[in-house]
DRENLUM-406803 format. One record per residue (C-alpha): x, y, z; residue number from 1. Coordinates in steps of 0.1 Angstrom, whole numbers. Each point is the difference from the previous one (the first is absolute). Layout:
residues N
ATOM   east  north     up  num
ATOM      X      Y      Z  NUM
...
This chain:
residues 432
ATOM   east  north     up  num
ATOM    199      0   -924    1
ATOM    -14    -35      6    2
ATOM    -13    -15     32    3
ATOM     28    -20     15    4
ATOM      8    -17     33    5
ATOM     37     -1     -7    6
ATOM     20     14     30    7
ATOM     31     19      7    8
ATOM     25     -2     28    9
ATOM      2     28     26   10
ATOM     25     -7     28   11
ATOM    -10     31     18   12
ATOM    -35    -14      8   13
ATOM      1    -28     26   14
ATOM    -34      6     15   15
ATOM    -20    -23    -24   16
ATOM     13    -35     -3   17
ATOM    -24    -11    -27   18
ATOM      1     29    -25   19
ATOM     24     22    -19   20
ATOM     -4     34    -17   21
ATOM    -10     -1    -37   22
ATOM     19     19    -26   23
ATOM    -17     31    -12   24
ATOM      7    -12    -36   25
ATOM      2    -36    -12   26
ATOM      9     -4    -36   27
ATOM    -30    -10    -20   28
ATOM     -3     -2    -39   29
ATOM    -28     24     -7   30
ATOM     12     26    -26   31
ATOM     17      0    -34   32
ATOM     13     27    -24   33
ATOM    -28     21    -15   34
ATOM     13      7    -35   35
ATOM     29    -11    -23   36
ATOM     22     29     11   37
ATOM     -5    -12     36   38
ATOM      8    -36    -10   39
ATOM     32     13    -16   40
ATOM     11     17     33   41
ATOM     -7    -32     19   42
ATOM     20    -20    -26   43
ATOM     29     24      4   44
ATOM      0     -6     38   45
ATOM     -2    -38     -4   46
ATOM     29      1    -25   47
ATOM     20     22     25   48
ATOM     -2    -27     27   49
ATOM      4    -29    -25   50
ATOM    -35    -14      4   51
ATOM    -16      7    -34   52
ATOM    -15    -29    -20   53
ATOM     -5     -6    -37   54
ATOM    -29    -23      7   55
ATOM    -33     21     -3   56
ATOM    -18    -19     28   57
ATOM     29      3     25   58
ATOM      5     37     -9   59
ATOM    -36      7      6   60
ATOM      3    -15     35   61
ATOM     32     20      7   62
ATOM    -18     32    -11   63
ATOM    -27     -6     26   64
ATOM     23     -9     28   65
ATOM     25     28     -6   66
ATOM    -28     26     -4   67
ATOM    -16    -12     33   68
ATOM     33      1     18   69
ATOM      7     36    -12   70
ATOM    -35     12      8   71
ATOM      2    -14     35   72
ATOM     36     14      4   73
ATOM    -15     34     -7   74
ATOM    -27     -5     26   75
ATOM     26    -11     26   76
ATOM     21     31     -8   77
ATOM    -30     22      6   78
ATOM     -8    -17     32   79
ATOM     36      4     13   80
ATOM      0     36     -9   81
ATOM    -32      5     21   82
ATOM      7    -23     29   83
ATOM     37     -8     -1   84
ATOM     15    -35      1   85
ATOM     14    -21    -29   86
ATOM    -13    -12    -33   87
ATOM     -4    -36      8   88
ATOM    -23    -21    -22   89
ATOM    -14    -34      9   90
ATOM     10    -26    -27   91
ATOM    -16    -34      5   92
ATOM     23    -30     -5   93
ATOM    -30    -22     -6   94
ATOM    -10    -15    -33   95
ATOM    -36     -3     11   96
ATOM     -3     37      7   97
ATOM      9      8    -36   98
ATOM    -19    -28    -17   99
ATOM    -33     10     16  100
ATOM      1     36     -9  101
ATOM     10      3    -36  102
ATOM     15    -16    -31  103
ATOM     35     14      7  104
ATOM     13    -32     15  105
ATOM     27     -7     26  106
ATOM     30     -5    -24  107
ATOM     -4     35    -12  108
ATOM     -3     13     35  109
ATOM     33    -17     11  110
ATOM     17     12    -32  111
ATOM     -8     36      6  112
ATOM      7     -1     37  113
ATOM     35    -14     -6  114
ATOM      7     26    -27  115
ATOM    -11     29     23  116
ATOM     23    -15     27  117
ATOM     29     -3    -23  118
ATOM     -3     35    -12  119
ATOM     -4     16     34  120
ATOM    -36     11     -5  121
ATOM    -11    -20     31  122
ATOM     19    -16     30  123
ATOM    -14    -26     23  124
ATOM    -11     17     32  125
ATOM    -23    -22     20  126
ATOM     -4    -37      5  127
ATOM    -36    -14      0  128
ATOM    -16     -5     34  129
ATOM    -23    -30      4  130
ATOM    -34      7     15  131
ATOM     -1    -27     27  132
ATOM    -38      0      2  133
ATOM     -8     -4    -37  134
ATOM     32    -17    -10  135
ATOM      5     26    -28  136
ATOM     27     25     -9  137
ATOM     25     -1    -29  138
ATOM      2     36    -10  139
ATOM     36     14     -1  140
ATOM      7     37      2  141
ATOM     21     17    -26  142
ATOM     15     35      4  143
ATOM     -5     20    -32  144
ATOM     29     22    -11  145
ATOM     -7     38      1  146
ATOM      4      5    -37  147
ATOM    -27    -26    -10  148
ATOM    -33     20      5  149
ATOM     11     28    -24  150
ATOM      5    -26    -27  151
ATOM    -38     -2     -3  152
ATOM     -3     37     -7  153
ATOM    -17      6    -34  154
ATOM    -12    -36     -4  155
ATOM    -37     -4     -2  156
ATOM    -16    -32     15  157
ATOM    -33    -17     -3  158
ATOM    -17    -31     14  159
ATOM     18    -32    -10  160
ATOM    -18    -25    -23  161
ATOM     17    -28     18  162
ATOM    -18      2     33  163
ATOM    -27    -26      8  164
ATOM    -36      7      7  165
ATOM     -2    -23     30  166
ATOM     23    -13     27  167
ATOM     -4    -20     32  168
ATOM     21     -1     31  169
ATOM    -15    -34     10  170
ATOM     26    -27      8  171
ATOM    -17    -23    -26  172
ATOM      7     26    -27  173
ATOM     36      8     10  174
ATOM     21      5    -31  175
ATOM    -29     -5    -24  176
ATOM    -17     24    -24  177
ATOM    -36      3     11  178
ATOM    -27      2    -26  179
ATOM    -38      2      2  180
ATOM    -18      6    -32  181
ATOM    -29     19     15  182
ATOM     21     22     24  183
ATOM     27      6    -26  184
ATOM    -26     11    -26  185
ATOM    -14     26     24  186
ATOM     34     13     10  187
ATOM     13      2    -36  188
ATOM    -32     19    -10  189
ATOM      8     25     27  190
ATOM     35      3    -13  191
ATOM    -13      9    -35  192
ATOM    -24     26     15  193
ATOM     28     15     21  194
ATOM     24      0    -30  195
ATOM    -24     22    -19  196
ATOM      8     28     24  197
ATOM     29    -11     22  198
ATOM      7     13     35  199
ATOM     29     23     -8  200
ATOM     27     15     23  201
ATOM     26     20    -20  202
ATOM     15    -25    -25  203
ATOM    -16    -30     17  204
ATOM    -32    -15    -15  205
ATOM    -17    -27     20  206
ATOM    -29    -23     -8  207
ATOM     10    -35     12  208
ATOM     -3    -15     35  209
ATOM     -1    -36     12  210
ATOM    -27    -15     22  211
ATOM     17    -17     30  212
ATOM    -19    -27     17  213
ATOM     10    -19     32  214
ATOM    -16    -34     -7  215
ATOM      1    -25    -30  216
ATOM    -38      3     -5  217
ATOM      5     38     -6  218
ATOM    -28      9     23  219
ATOM     20     19     27  220
ATOM     19     32     -5  221
ATOM      0     11    -37  222
ATOM     11     36      4  223
ATOM     17     17    -29  224
ATOM     38      7      2  225
ATOM     18     21    -26  226
ATOM     21     31     -4  227
ATOM    -26     24     15  228
ATOM     -9    -21     31  229
ATOM     33      7     17  230
ATOM      2     37     -9  231
ATOM     -3     27     27  232
ATOM    -34     17     -3  233
ATOM      9     36      5  234
ATOM     34      1    -18  235
ATOM     -9    -24    -29  236
ATOM    -35    -14     -5  237
ATOM    -19     33      4  238
ATOM     25     15    -25  239
ATOM    -10    -25    -27  240
ATOM    -23      6    -29  241
ATOM    -25    -21    -20  242
ATOM     -4     11    -36  243
ATOM     15     33      9  244
ATOM    -25      7     28  245
ATOM     10      3     37  246
ATOM    -10    -28     22  247
ATOM    -18     -6     33  248
ATOM      0    -29     24  249
ATOM    -34    -13     11  250
ATOM      7    -19     32  251
ATOM    -26    -21     18  252
ATOM      2      9     37  253
ATOM      6    -30     21  254
ATOM     -6    -26    -28  255
ATOM      9    -30     21  256
ATOM    -21      8     31  257
ATOM    -29     10    -22  258
ATOM      2    -33    -19  259
ATOM      3    -19     32  260
ATOM    -31     17     15  261
ATOM    -20     -7    -32  262
ATOM     10    -37      0  263
ATOM     -7     -6     37  264
ATOM    -31     22      3  265
ATOM     15     18     30  266
ATOM     -1     36    -11  267
ATOM     10     26     26  268
ATOM     -1     31    -22  269
ATOM    -26     27      2  270
ATOM    -26      2    -28  271
ATOM     23     25    -17  272
ATOM     37     -1      8  273
ATOM     33     14    -14  274
ATOM     26    -21     18  275
ATOM     -4    -36     10  276
ATOM     30      4     23  277
ATOM    -16     27     21  278
ATOM     -4     -7     37  279
ATOM     -4     29     24  280
ATOM     29      3     23  281
ATOM     25    -21    -19  282
ATOM     24     13    -27  283
ATOM    -10    -12    -35  284
ATOM     34    -15     -7  285
ATOM     -2    -20     32  286
ATOM    -33    -14    -11  287
ATOM     12     -7    -35  288
ATOM     31    -17     12  289
ATOM    -18    -24     24  290
ATOM    -27     -8    -26  291
ATOM     25     -5    -28  292
ATOM     22    -22     22  293
ATOM    -30    -22     10  294
ATOM    -13     -4    -35  295
ATOM     35     -7    -13  296
ATOM      5    -27     26  297
ATOM    -34    -14     -4  298
ATOM     -8      2     37  299
ATOM    -15     24     26  300
ATOM     21    -15     27  301
ATOM     32     21     -4  302
ATOM      6      9     36  303
ATOM     38      6     -5  304
ATOM     16     25    -23  305
ATOM      5    -10    -37  306
ATOM     27     15    -22  307
ATOM    -25     24    -15  308
ATOM    -10     12     34  309
ATOM     36      5     11  310
ATOM      8     20    -31  311
ATOM    -30     23      6  312
ATOM     13      7     36  313
ATOM    -27    -19     19  314
ATOM      8    -12     35  315
ATOM    -13    -31     16  316
ATOM    -19     20     25  317
ATOM    -16     21    -28  318
ATOM     -9    -31    -20  319
ATOM    -19    -15     30  320
ATOM    -19     33      4  321
ATOM     -9      1    -37  322
ATOM    -11    -36     -1  323
ATOM    -25      6     28  324
ATOM    -18     25    -23  325
ATOM      6    -14    -35  326
ATOM    -11    -36      6  327
ATOM    -36      8     13  328
ATOM     -4     25    -28  329
ATOM     13    -21    -29  330
ATOM    -17    -33      7  331
ATOM     10    -10    -36  332
ATOM     35     -6     13  333
ATOM    -13    -31     18  334
ATOM     -6    -17    -34  335
ATOM     36      3    -11  336
ATOM     17    -33     -7  337
ATOM     35     -4    -15  338
ATOM     -1    -14    -35  339
ATOM    -38      2     -1  340
ATOM    -10     36      7  341
ATOM     30     23      2  342
ATOM     17     27    -20  343
ATOM      7    -23    -30  344
ATOM    -37     -9     -1  345
ATOM    -10     37      0  346
ATOM     27      9    -26  347
ATOM    -17    -24    -24  348
ATOM    -34     17      4  349
ATOM     15     35      0  350
ATOM     17     -6    -33  351
ATOM    -30    -17    -15  352
ATOM    -22     31      8  353
ATOM     25     25    -15  354
ATOM      6    -21    -31  355
ATOM    -38     -1     -6  356
ATOM     -1     38      2  357
ATOM     28      4    -26  358
ATOM    -15    -27    -22  359
ATOM    -35     16      0  360
ATOM     12     36     -6  361
ATOM     26    -12    -26  362
ATOM     23     30      8  363
ATOM     37      0      7  364
ATOM     -4     -1     38  365
ATOM     29    -16     18  366
ATOM     -4    -23     30  367
ATOM     22      5     30  368
ATOM    -11    -24     28  369
ATOM    -31     18     16  370
ATOM      4     30    -22  371
ATOM     -7     10    -36  372
ATOM     22     25    -19  373
ATOM    -20     19    -26  374
ATOM     -2     33    -18  375
ATOM     -6     27     26  376
ATOM    -32     14    -16  377
ATOM    -16    -35      1  378
ATOM      9     -7     36  379
ATOM    -33      7     17  380
ATOM    -19    -20    -26  381
ATOM     25    -29      4  382
ATOM     -4      0     38  383
ATOM    -38     -1     -3  384
ATOM      4    -30    -24  385
ATOM     21    -18     26  386
ATOM    -27      5     25  387
ATOM    -27    -14    -24  388
ATOM     22    -30     -8  389
ATOM      8     -7     36  390
ATOM    -37     -1      9  391
ATOM     -8    -22    -30  392
ATOM     28    -24      9  393
ATOM    -13     -2     36  394
ATOM    -34     -9    -13  395
ATOM     14    -26    -24  396
ATOM     20    -16     28  397
ATOM    -29      2     25  398
ATOM     18     24     23  399
ATOM    -13     30     18  400
ATOM      1     28    -26  401
ATOM     22     30      9  402
ATOM      8     29    -22  403
ATOM     36      8     10  404
ATOM     15     34      8  405
ATOM     28     12    -22  406
ATOM     25     28     -5  407
ATOM     13     18    -30  408
ATOM     35     13     -1  409
ATOM     16     22    -27  410
ATOM     33     17     -2  411
ATOM      1     33     18  412
ATOM    -37     -3     11  413
ATOM    -17     -6     33  414
ATOM    -12    -36      5  415
ATOM    -37     -4     -7  416
ATOM    -20    -24     23  417
ATOM    -32    -16    -12  418
ATOM    -23    -17     25  419
ATOM    -10    -36     -1  420
ATOM    -34    -13      9  421
ATOM    -17    -30     15  422
ATOM    -37     -7      0  423
ATOM    -20      8     32  424
ATOM    -16    -34     -5  425
ATOM     32    -18      6  426
ATOM      8     23     30  427
ATOM    -33    -11     15  428
ATOM      9    -37     -6  429
ATOM     34      5     16  430
ATOM    -16     14     31  431
ATOM    -21    -32      6  432
């Protein structure tokens, strides 16, 4: 539910010496009981495993951690039912991980983990694997007992009040609570707006998400991570409601390449376009994979397969063929530079644009990376507002203005595509 680089071990995969597979769920303190009756049910479970506390502050922390554990256990159970496998949850043995995310605190984490182990709710299953390249990796895997997920039945959860507004993965901020008065004020204002009409899925009400940055200056990254950001779109997010109304997802098509084109001034799109990833003769997913990998790596010089490319099924031969077409078309890739102009740079601008849309409209519209979740009957209007804000932001930053393409997705409905647009004036400049 939160962005994390903590890694699992996977002895069956020996093809990558520098990376390991991430857990599908890593325990993160993001929800708490919704009402008194729900608190009482959590109290009963804590008493059952001998982990209850008479201290109000400690009990509040235990409520959040136990609630989050049960909610994620349910998600794992659903995943196993669909795809098979085992209910293994990542549980970080790292004080810094817990201190940067919420006010729960590491002593409470260790206390609950030991109680769950002693009572057979979990068993240690996987040792952590160190990422040799980044020097990271301290996430142990715990197998959740089959009876655990059903213990959450009938308990309503909501966003935890213990989560922080801002966190940073920068080494300088390791283990420290990150605060920034201006940033926190904006995030908390969004929380209050979202709380007025929470994003709701069954008995779960969500309105809090933490902004996660990758540098100490808080100018790189900055995407929101919360309960809804890790949900499956078709099975969960599109089933949500806002104020009792069905939702839609307004998704900017190719946000990163569109931003990169605007920043560099190299814009290969037609005057009106629907898909920034369209190149005749090449599958869309192939184009997207190669572009995403280049932007993520901060370089256009990826001549060998990356993990992302391998997972997509690209071969070395096919990569070479695609690069011959993509590099001349997307001149903007030549401006990429790791740590200066890459995916973390673009994530900051992406989030800033979408935050401005929500702040200006003052409606409960939830941010999901390059997408906004809103009431379905407002989706087209929201998409048009994103286009306006994107153009205005480009002008403010002295970039080439582009009105991005976007899609609208609703549960049980066909996807709606809305064209983006670039000025003919800028097309003429590019041709010079």
